[in-house]
C-alpha positions in Angstrom: -30.4 -6.2 35.8 -29.9 -2.4 35.9 -30.7 0.2 33.5 -27.1 1.2 33.0 -26.4 -2.2 32.0 -29.2 -2.8 30.0 -28.6 -0.2 27.3 -25.1 -1.4 26.5 -26.3 -5.1 26.2 -29.0 -4.0 24.0 -26.8 -2.0 21.7 -24.5 -5.1 21.5 -27.4 -7.4 20.5 -28.6 -4.9 18.0 -25.4 -4.7 16.3 -24.9 -8.4 16.3 -28.3 -8.8 14.6 -27.5 -6.3 12.0 -24.1 -7.9 11.2 -25.9 -11.3 10.7 -28.6 -9.9 8.6 -25.7 -8.3 6.2 -23.8 -11.6 5.9 -27.1 -13.9 5.8 -28.0 -15.3 2.2 -31.2 -14.2 0.6 -34.3 -16.3 1.1 -34.3 -20.0 -0.4 -37.2 -21.5 -2.1 -38.3 -23.3 1.0 -38.5 -20.0 2.9 -40.7 -18.6 0.2 -42.9 -21.7 0.1 -43.3 -21.5 4.1 -44.0 -17.8 3.7 -46.6 -18.3 1.0 -48.3 -21.3 2.8 -48.3 -19.7 6.3 -49.3 -16.1 5.1 -51.8 -16.7 2.1 -52.8 -20.4 1.5 -53.6 -21.5 5.1 -55.5 -18.2 6.1 -57.5 -18.7 2.7 -58.3 -22.2 3.7 -59.4 -21.1 7.0 -61.7 -18.4 5.6 -63.3 -21.1 3.3 -63.8 -23.6 6.1 -65.2 -21.0 8.4 -67.7 -20.1 5.6 -69.0 -23.6 5.3 
């Protein structure tokens, strides 16, 4: 793919992502649970397990 084609394609994709972000709903409870488990609880358990 040439560079002249890459820039318009990239712009189109960025605009599509921005439109989807504006129309998508807020995070649901299951999303918050997943974020908490993957970002806080699981790493904490790994730290505790590693210290044993």
